[in-house]
ZAVO-5777 format. One record per residue (C-alpha): residue number from 1; x, y, z. Coordinates in pm, 1 decimal. Example, Ala and Ser with C-alpha at 12.3 -4.5 7.8 and 13.67 -1.06 7.14 Angstrom:
% residues 2
PT seq       xx       yy       zz
PT   1   1230.0   -450.0    780.0
PT   2   1367.0   -106.0    714.0
% end
This chain:
% residues 233
PT seq       xx       yy       zz
PT   1      0.0      0.0      0.0
PT   2    280.0    242.8     90.9
PT   3    451.8    183.6   -244.2
PT   4    125.1    239.4   -430.1
PT   5     69.5    571.4   -250.7
PT   6    420.2    684.6   -343.1
PT   7    371.4    581.3   -704.4
PT   8     42.1    767.2   -730.1
PT   9    194.9   1078.5   -577.0
PT  10    487.9   1053.4   -818.5
PT  11    249.9   1094.6  -1111.4
PT  12    128.0   1430.9   -985.8
PT  13    426.3   1560.2   -786.4
PT  14    559.7   1750.7  -1084.8
PT  15    227.4   1932.4  -1128.2
PT  16    178.1   2073.6   -777.8
PT  17    358.4   2111.8   -446.7
PT  18     81.5   1998.5   -210.8
PT  19    182.4   1766.7     68.0
PT  20     65.8   1404.5     60.3
PT  21     76.2   1148.1    340.4
PT  22    306.0    864.4    241.5
PT  23    320.4    647.2    552.2
PT  24    173.6    623.4    901.2
PT  25    297.4    348.9   1127.7
PT  26    574.6    224.4   1356.9
PT  27    941.2    312.9   1327.0
PT  28   1178.9     65.7   1501.0
PT  29   1430.4    209.7   1747.2
PT  30   1687.9     -5.9   1925.1
PT  31   1813.9     84.5   2273.6
PT  32   2090.8   -157.8   2366.7
PT  33   1929.9   -502.3   2334.8
PT  34   1567.8   -385.1   2339.8
PT  35   1369.1   -293.6   2029.2
PT  36   1109.7    -18.5   2069.5
PT  37    873.4    132.6   1813.9
PT  38    769.9    494.8   1767.6
PT  39    454.5    587.4   1570.7
PT  40    552.4    824.0   1288.0
PT  41    380.4    997.6    999.2
PT  42    572.5   1062.6    677.2
PT  43    451.9   1312.8    419.4
PT  44    611.1   1437.7    100.7
PT  45    596.4   1730.3   -137.7
PT  46    783.6   1853.9   -439.9
PT  47   1027.2   2132.2   -355.0
PT  48    875.0   2471.6   -430.8
PT  49   1209.0   2601.0   -559.4
PT  50   1323.5   2299.3   -754.8
PT  51   1097.7   2041.7   -918.8
PT  52   1388.3   1799.5   -930.1
PT  53   1392.7   1771.8   -551.2
PT  54   1143.2   1631.6   -303.5
PT  55   1090.1   1712.5     63.4
PT  56   1003.8   1439.5    311.2
PT  57    861.0   1532.8    650.4
PT  58    869.8   1274.6    930.8
PT  59    677.8   1367.9   1246.1
PT  60    623.5   1198.4   1580.4
PT  61    429.3   1313.2   1883.8
PT  62    675.8   1401.5   2159.4
PT  63    482.9   1186.5   2407.2
PT  64    555.1    883.9   2187.0
PT  65    928.0    946.1   2241.0
PT  66    886.0    897.4   2617.8
PT  67    959.4    518.8   2618.5
PT  68   1293.1    587.8   2444.9
PT  69   1391.1    837.9   2715.9
PT  70   1289.0    601.1   2995.7
PT  71   1477.4    307.6   2846.9
PT  72   1789.0    513.4   2777.9
PT  73   1798.9    646.8   3135.1
PT  74   1742.5    303.3   3287.7
PT  75   2017.5    145.3   3076.7
PT  76   2260.3    416.8   3185.8
PT  77   2160.1    376.4   3550.2
PT  78   2206.8     -0.1   3536.8
PT  79   2545.0     29.1   3363.5
PT  80   2700.2    314.2   3559.7
PT  81   2558.5    326.8   3913.6
PT  82   2691.0    102.9   4191.2
PT  83   2409.4   -106.4   4337.9
PT  84   2596.6   -107.3   4670.3
PT  85   2563.3    269.1   4706.6
PT  86   2275.3    397.1   4500.4
PT  87   2004.3    208.6   4315.9
PT  88   1798.5    400.1   4061.5
PT  89   1472.6    293.5   3901.5
PT  90   1319.5    510.9   3630.6
PT  91    951.5    501.0   3722.2
PT  92    825.4    710.0   3432.6
PT  93    949.9    948.8   3167.4
PT  94    783.9   1216.7   2958.6
PT  95    888.9   1416.2   2653.5
PT  96    704.5   1744.4   2602.6
PT  97    764.2   2074.7   2428.8
PT  98    788.3   2444.5   2500.6
PT  99    838.4   2656.2   2191.6
PT 100   1133.2   2508.2   2000.1
PT 101   1259.8   2327.0   2309.7
PT 102   1198.3   1966.9   2407.9
PT 103   1123.3   1914.9   2777.0
PT 104   1262.0   1585.5   2907.0
PT 105   1121.8   1478.7   3242.8
PT 106   1158.5   1165.6   3450.7
PT 107   1042.1   1042.1   3788.5
PT 108   1300.3    816.7   3951.3
PT 109   1316.3    611.1   4266.0
PT 110   1653.6    637.1   4441.4
PT 111   1762.6    397.5   4715.3
PT 112   2070.9    425.6   4935.8
PT 113   2240.8     93.1   5015.7
PT 114   2534.8    -28.0   5219.8
PT 115   2698.8   -356.6   5125.1
PT 116   2952.9   -567.7   5306.8
PT 117   3087.7   -912.9   5231.0
PT 118   2805.7  -1070.2   5429.4
PT 119   2527.9   -810.2   5444.2
PT 120   2331.8   -576.0   5217.9
PT 121   2127.0   -309.6   5392.4
PT 122   1889.4    -54.1   5244.9
PT 123   1921.8    273.8   5432.1
PT 124   1621.8    443.5   5275.5
PT 125   1464.6    568.0   4955.6
PT 126   1341.1    889.1   4796.6
PT 127   1156.5    985.4   4480.7
PT 128   1293.8   1261.1   4260.7
PT 129   1169.2   1447.8   3957.2
PT 130   1419.6   1553.9   3691.3
PT 131   1332.4   1812.2   3426.0
PT 132   1574.7   1908.0   3150.1
PT 133   1558.5   2120.3   2836.6
PT 134   1719.1   2026.4   2504.3
PT 135   1700.9   2196.9   2166.5
PT 136   1705.5   1974.7   1855.0
PT 137   1916.4   2088.3   1560.0
PT 138   2101.0   1960.4   1255.0
PT 139   2476.7   1949.3   1309.5
PT 140   2730.0   1802.9   1067.5
PT 141   2451.7   1634.5    874.0
PT 142   2307.5   1455.6   1177.0
PT 143   2041.1   1514.8   1438.2
PT 144   2177.8   1674.2   1753.4
PT 145   2033.6   1765.3   2093.5
PT 146   2177.8   2079.9   2250.6
PT 147   2138.0   2052.4   2630.3
PT 148   1999.6   2344.8   2828.1
PT 149   1887.3   2387.2   3187.8
PT 150   1829.1   2096.1   3426.2
PT 151   1639.5   2087.1   3755.7
PT 152   1605.4   1810.7   4016.0
PT 153   1325.6   1818.7   4274.0
PT 154   1268.2   1582.3   4565.6
PT 155   1624.5   1484.1   4658.3
PT 156   1659.1   1473.3   5036.8
PT 157   1959.1   1467.7   5267.1
PT 158   2000.1   1088.7   5251.6
PT 159   2044.6   1055.2   4876.3
PT 160   2233.7   1385.1   4854.5
PT 161   2478.8   1259.6   5117.9
PT 162   2601.0    987.3   4880.1
PT 163   2606.2   1217.2   4578.0
PT 164   2273.9   1103.9   4434.4
PT 165   2187.5   1449.9   4303.6
PT 166   2511.0   1462.2   4102.2
PT 167   2452.4   1108.1   3973.2
PT 168   2101.3   1191.3   3850.0
PT 169   2226.6   1506.7   3680.7
PT 170   2504.0   1309.1   3514.6
PT 171   2259.8   1043.5   3391.0
PT 172   2058.6   1299.0   3198.3
PT 173   2362.7   1454.8   3034.0
PT 174   2495.4   1106.9   2955.5
PT 175   2162.7   1018.2   2791.8
PT 176   2183.1   1326.5   2568.8
PT 177   2547.2   1256.5   2489.1
PT 178   2475.6    893.0   2405.8
PT 179   2195.8    999.9   2170.6
PT 180   2421.0   1251.7   1996.3
PT 181   2692.3    990.8   1943.5
PT 182   2469.2    705.2   1826.5
PT 183   2456.5    704.8   1445.4
PT 184   2160.8    464.9   1448.8
PT 185   1956.1    739.6   1617.1
PT 186   2105.3   1052.9   1461.9
PT 187   2233.8    970.9   1113.3
PT 188   2015.8    946.8    805.8
PT 189   1960.3    581.3    709.5
PT 190   2241.2    476.5    478.1
PT 191   2012.4    387.1    189.1
PT 192   1862.6    737.1    187.3
PT 193   2203.7    902.3    218.1
PT 194   2340.2    689.4    -66.6
PT 195   2045.3    801.8   -281.5
PT 196   2139.1   1167.6   -231.6
PT 197   1911.1   1262.8     55.8
PT 198   2015.4   1480.1    350.3
PT 199   1860.5   1633.8    660.1
PT 200   1732.7   1983.5    589.5
PT 201   1567.8   2090.1    915.9
PT 202   1431.5   1975.7   1249.7
PT 203   1164.6   2158.0   1445.7
PT 204    944.4   2126.1   1751.5
PT 205    576.1   2195.4   1687.1
PT 206    419.8   2301.2   2017.1
PT 207     66.5   2387.8   1900.8
PT 208   -197.4   2121.9   1965.5
PT 209    -32.7   1784.6   2025.1
PT 210    342.4   1861.9   2050.6
PT 211    540.7   1695.6   1773.9
PT 212    900.7   1661.4   1662.4
PT 213    927.4   1715.6   1286.8
PT 214   1229.5   1628.3   1070.8
PT 215   1259.8   1739.2    707.7
PT 216   1473.8   1555.1    451.5
PT 217   1553.3   1674.0     98.4
PT 218   1665.9   1468.1   -198.3
PT 219   1613.9   1375.1   -564.9
PT 220   1257.3   1361.4   -694.3
PT 221   1276.3    995.2   -794.2
PT 222    969.1    852.8   -626.4
PT 223    998.7    501.5   -770.9
PT 224   1345.0    464.4   -618.0
PT 225   1233.7    633.0   -296.2
PT 226    945.7    386.6   -258.5
PT 227   1187.5     94.5   -275.8
PT 228   1427.4    256.8    -28.0
PT 229   1168.9    341.2    238.7
PT 230    995.1      6.8    202.9
PT 231   1331.7   -156.8    274.4
PT 232   1399.9     69.5    574.0
PT 233   1066.5    -15.5    731.4
% end
């Protein structure tokens, strides 16, 4: 069905520059050894300035990115935090928007532990809320998140005494850094890049249901594009 829609649009793309929906469905995203899916909508239009080029717009509701944030934070916590000092569980995560800024928020459970060779003792637990701002942009041909302000609420004296506030802050910046350095998340799929496509813009749409929108530009060869995207899916 997707290929048929592309083919039909190809017949009229040279005649007008109206946008047409090309695909609505899941996009696979891998975080470590877990495969997640994000609902996306892909639309296309002939470039207004050049009939030989086509613009593809891929959009996802920011709330649908929340499972990726939660999984990324939990993986980092499991890999980098000592279970004999501080145990962190990401209870929930949310991705929202404010203007052109993405708002990343997470509620985490933090437990302080003491371990010896013969005993493990939980000293107590607290729940914290982390809120961070990042601005999406295109940098060096890839998606990039520019970190902004970060706030942590709910950390008490117990968790702070073992550096829990610094650990939680570090986890968020590590999550952003890991995203920026993961080509599977930030680089254009190789088949599209090989066909002459490139990222043109990324934007946050805050009106109505907040969405992250990525625009790609490339040759107006819809038959080839249909084969490429069908293979990527």
